[in-house]
N, C-alpha and C positions, 0 to 999 in steps of 0.2 A: 327551871323555866315553867311558867304557867301555860299549860298547853290546852286547857279547855275552859269553857264558860257554860254553866248551867243556868237556865232562866226559869223563874216562875212564869206562868202564862197569863192568868187573869189579873188585870190591872197592873201588869208589868209590860208584857209585849202587846197584848190587846186589852181593850176595856170591856169587861163583862157588864151586863145590865145589873143595876143595883136592885137587889131584892131584899125584903125585910118584913118582919112582923112586929106586933105591938111590943113584945117583950124584949126586942133587940134595939131599942132606941132608934127605930127607923123613921124616916120621913113618910109623909102621906103618899108621896110619889112612889117611893120604894114599895110600900104596902100595896098600892094599886097595881104596880108592875107585876108583883108576884101573883096577885089575885087574877089578873088578866091572863097570865100564863097557865095558871091552874084551871081557868075557865076553858082554855084550849083543850086541856086534858079531859075535862068533863064533857065537852062537846064531842070529842073523839069517841068516848065511851058510848055516848048517846047514839052516834052513828052505827055503833056495833051492837045496838039493842040492849044496852045496859042503862036503864033509866033511873039513875040515882037522883034524889032530890038535891038541887044545887047547894042550898044552905047547909044541909047535913054533910054533903061531900066536902065543902070548903072547911067547915069546922073540924071534921075528922082529919082532913089533910093536915091542918095546923097542929093538931095533937100528935099525930104519928110522926110528922116531920120533926117536931121538938124532941120526941122520944129518941129518934134515931140520932139526932145531932148531939144530944146529951151523952148517949152511948159512945158515939165517935170521940167526943172530947175526953171521956174517961179512959177509953181503951186504945185510942189512936188507930183503930180499925176503921176501914171504909164501910159505910152502909151500902145497902143494895136497893136501887130505885125500883126494881121489879117487886121486891118484898114490900117496899113502902106502899106501892099501889095495890098489891094483892091484900095487904092488911087493911087498908082503907075500905076496899070493897067488901072484905069479909065482915068488918065491923058494921057495914050497912046492909048485910044480908045477902051479898052476892059471892058465890063460891067460884073464884077464878084462879087457876094455877098461875104462879109467878112466871112459868115458862110458856104460857099460852101466847098465841099470835095476837090476841086482843091486847094483852098487857104490852107486848113489844110495839105494836102499832100505836098505841096510845102514847107511850113514851117517845117514840119517834116523832109523832105530831107535836108533842110538848116541846121537845128540844129543837125541832125544826123552827118553831116560832122563837125559841130562845136565841138561836144562832143569828136570826135576823136582826137582833138588837145588839149584837157584839160589834164593836168598832175598832179600827186601828188608825193611828196617825200615819199619813203618807211617808213622813221622814223616818219612820222606824225601819222601813225596808232597806234604804241605803246604809243605815247603821249596821244592820245584821249582815248585809253583803260585805262590808268592810271588815267586820270582825271574823267572818267566816274564811277570809283569805288565808289566815295563818294559824287558826285554832279550830279545834273541834267544838261544836255547839250542841246543846241539848236542852230539852224542856222537861221540867218536873212539876207536875200540877196536881192539886187536889181536885178531883172531880169524880163523882160517883158513877156517871154514865159515860164510859169511854167513847162510844160512837159520836157523841156531841163534840168532843175535843178534836177528833179527826175531821169532822165536818168544818170546824173553825179553821183548822190548819189548811184544809182544801180551799175554803172561802178566800183566804188571803194569800194563797200560794206560798205557804211558809215551809213546806216540807223540804224545799231545796236548801234551806239553811241549817237544818237540824239533823245531826247524825243519829240522835236518839230521842225518843219521846217516851216518857214514863208517866203513866196516869195511875192515880191511887186506886181507881176502880178496877184496874188490872192486877196490881200487885197486892191489893188488900190492906195496905197501910197508908196512912196519911202523914204528911209533914205535920209536926216536926219529928216523927219517928225516924230513927237512924236507918231503918230497913228500907225505906223508899229512896233515901239518898244513896245508900250502898248499892241498891239495884241500879240506879242511874250511873254511878261511877263504874260499876262492873260492865255495863253495856258500852260505856264510853271508852273503857280500856285504860283508865288513868287512875292514879292515886289521888286521895283527897287533897294533898298538899300541892298538886299540880292544877287544881281547878278553882275557879271563882264561881260563887253563886250570887245571882242577882234577883232580888225580890222586893216586894213592897210591904211584907208583913214582918214586924220585929220578932214575933215568936215563931211562927211556922217556918218562915224562910230564913231569917238571919240566925237566930239561936239554933235552929235545927241544923243548918249547914255548918256553923262554927263547931257544934258539938261533935261532928264527924271529922273535923280538921280542915275544912275549906276556908279560903279567904272569902269575904263577903262584901257586897256592894248593896247598900240600902237605897231603894228608890222612894224618896220621902213622901211625895204627894201630900205635903202639909203635916205629916206625922214626924215623930222623932224616934231615934233608936241609938242608944249609947253603945251598943255592942258591935256594930258594923265596923269593918276596916275602913270603908269609905262610904260617904253619903252623897247622893246626887239628887237633883230635883227633876231631871229629865234624862232619858236614855241617850240623848245627844252628847251628854257628858261622859258616857261610859267608856269610850275609847281612851280618853285621857286618864280616867280612873284606873283602867286596866294597866296602862303603861306605868303609872305611879306604883301600883301594887307589884308589878313585875320588877321594877327597880328595887323596891324594898326587899322582895323575895330573893333577888340575886345577891344583894348586899349581905343577907343573912347566910 
C-alpha cells in the first residue's frame, strides 16, 4: 500500500516568485523581480552602516550567485546564503563575518520581502486536507535559506498537513541527490516503494525520486516529462492519480 506522499514546495504546493538573470533566458519581469529583492538586501545593509555602491553590489551579486549555482549543479551540494553575502561584501572591501548579526538581519529582510510574493491557490488546502486523512505527507524542497521555508509554511498554515519538512539548506544536499530523498523517507518512517513524490521539475523532482524507488506524479504546468508514472495539470487531479497508482501498486 502507498502510505505516504512527498511534495516539492515551490511551484507545486505554493507559487514562488519568478526570479531570473540574463543568462537564464528570463523575462524582463523576472529580472526586475530579482533586482528589486536584491535592492531590499542593499537597503538593509545601508541601514546597518555598510554603504556599498548599488551598481557594484548588484553586479557582484550576479557574479557570486552564478558561481554558487554552478557549484551546486556540479556537486548537488546546497550553497550557503550567508557565505554568498559575505563574499559579495568582501569583494567590495567590507570585511563582515558570515555569522554576524548584520548578515543574518540582511538575509531576514531579503527573505521577508520574498515571502510576501509567494502565493497559494485556495483550493490547494482542501486537497491537502483530504490526502492527509489516510496518508503521511511531507515536503522536500531545494532552498538555501531554511527560515524562509518555515515562514512560508506559517504564512499559509501548512504545518498541520505535513509530518516532515526537509529543506536542502538543512541537509546540505539538493534534489536530485538521493541523500535528500533518503533523509525525507527516514523521517517519514517509510520505504521508497510506499511513497509517491509529487513535483513540477522533470529532473530534480521526478528523476530524483524515481532513482530512489518512489512512484512519481508530475505537475506539468505546460511542461512535459516522459519519466513520471502519472502526469497531472493541477493538484486537484492528484487524489485520482494517487488512487490509480495505488491500484497498480496493489496489482503488482
